[in-house]
C-alpha positions, 0 to 999 in steps of 0.5 A: 928290905925289912920292916924291922931291925928283926930278921923275921924270915928267920921264923922258918928256921926256928926260935933260936934266932928270934928276939924272945920278948916279941915272938913269944918263943919262950913259951914254945911256937905251936906252928911252923910257917906256911909254904911259900908257894904250892908247887904248882908245876909251872909257877911253883912260887905261885900261891901259899901253904898253910891257910885258905882265904874265904874273902878279899876286901880290897880298898883301892884308890888310883891316880891315873895321871901319876899311875899311883895305887893306893890299897888296903887289902883286908884278907879273911882266911882260915888256918889249915895247920898251926902257923907261926907265919905265912905268906902272901903273893905281892909284886912290887908296891911298898907295904906300909903295915901289916896287922893279923887279928888287929895286932901289928904284925912283923913282915919281910919282902923277898921277890913276890913273898910277902911273909908275915909273922903274927903277934900270936901264932895261929891255930889250925882251924882258926879264922883270922883277918890279915890287913895289908896297907900298900902303894906304889905304881903297879908293875906290868907282869910279863908271862913266860910267853911274853903276854902282859898282865898285872896293872896295865895303864890305858889312855885314860886309866887302867886294866887289871888282868891276872892270868896266870899270875898277874893279880899279885901286881895289884893286891896281895893274896893267895895267888893260885886258882886252888884257892877261891874266895869272895871279894868286895872291891872298892875303887876310888878314881877322879870324878868322871871316870868309871870302874868296872869290876866282878860281880855286882855294883853296890854303890857309886858315890861322889865327894870332893872330886873323886868318885868311889865304886863298890863292887861285890862277888859273892860266888867263889872267884880265882884270884887270876879272874879278878879284874878292875877296868878304870876309864870312860865307858858306855854302860848297858844294862839288860837281862836275859829272859830268865831275869839274869842281869847283863852288865856291858861296858864299852870304850866309846870308840868300840861302841858302833863296832861292838853293838850288834855282837854284844846284844847277843850275850843273852842269846849266848847264855841262854843257848849255853845254859841248855847245853851246860846247865844253869848259869853259875854266877849272879850276872853276866856281861862284858868289858870292851876296851881299846884295842892294844889295852891288852893283847888278848881276851880274858874270861874275867868272872861275870864279864870277860874283857876284850881288846876292842870288838869281839867276834862272835866265836870268841865271845861265845868261847869267854862266856863259856868259860864262866862254866869251864874255868871260872866255876870249875876251876883247874886245880893247878896250871897243868889242867889248863885244857879243862878250861880252853879245851872246853870253851874251844869245843863249845865254839864248835857246838855253837857253829854245830847248832847254828847251821855252820861247820859241825864239830866233826868237820872241825875235828877232821880239818884238824886231823887232816892239818887244814884247820888253820890257813897257816901250816905252822899253826896246823903243826903246832896242834900236835907240839905236846899233849893238852894234859901236859904243856911242855912249859909255862910259856906253852900253857896257853898253847894250840895243843891246850885249846884245839887238841883239848877239844879233840879229846872231848870230841873223841869222847863224843864219838865213844859214848854217843850225843846224849851221854856226851851232853850228859857229861858235860852238864854233869861235870859242870854240876859236879864241881860247881864253884870248886876245883878239879884236875884232869884225873878228876875229869877222866874218872868222872867220864869213866863213872858216867860210861861204866864199861867203856874203854877210854884207855886209848883216848887217854893214852893217845889224845890226852897224854901222848906225844905227836899226832895219833894215828887215825882211828 
């Protein structure tokens, strides 16, 4: 399905097949098309090459009765090479028009790829703005592990979740964690409904039976962490003792059960700041929906999403992701253990610091095989190494979580508590609002503890197959 009679994707194979009067090929194309994917080891089509996004301006309107979304995405990016064309990730939805630098651009669709051919070629280092107007009924994306993401209809609205690739179901972009950006998200819904998103609520205005909520996220955010929750919510605003805003939105049926645990958010954040360093964002909080709206909790930036009332361990886990995963974001989906292993270990530390099981006891239980009541779950911890999931369907598998946490505990055992605490805080500071991979982490640890041999930990616990022998 093409926007015009021109076969615009032929830009990828040279000017000979293009109409000269529209492409400017008679003057010579300066650049080559950007890549349709960044060759992620598990999601090779995710993301795109040739540019880096700095800001998304998303203006959305949603009709829950029709489940119909209308959107305009204004994407501000910098070309990282000379470009004759570039791709955006967008799954489903109908694209009405695309402009680049205010000029109409040719475009085509092929699967999740929206290929754009600007009127004028882009020069390396040039900052440009692409505007995409689109509409339709957003689709639900089913992950390789069977989880549902993308734009999920709910009883009274919708919930947008993006890990790992679902954000392309509701806005076009560079849909890979390696390209983080600031966001302005404006959503218009029928009066009476509310919209909760990332960052700070800048305004709420009602006119003609419709209400528009404008949210802003100034700190860099990976696309999979963007969220929109539309529905009826009870909103609570407070602050931590240091003045950090806490914004909590709870679906009314979950209010009574959630009140006590959510009241501990300031306490958890303050504890985490002592453990991991300053909180990396401008606000915190939570979004609690109905059970069944999603089958999992997700660390969406600023305020994690929970499918019903969270337990305390899960709340700690998702809040600590704000440091590990949201601020320090993996370069590829192979590095998920840097998110989940750290957040799981934080659960162990919370228990240890609050009179419960110690991290050593948790480690020993996993090593013995009685951490879980289910034998199959205990065995699953050793299914593959945390730094090498065996496929896209396993990037959220137990080795990524529990065995990832065991890697961190082996480091702690090797360097001692004081040096380990310094490693945790230093890692979150060294890559604050950036990206890192497993090689970055192992190199960082080795620099922080010169002369210490970590070879066995990396070989046996991080990269090795099977259950390591007792040490």
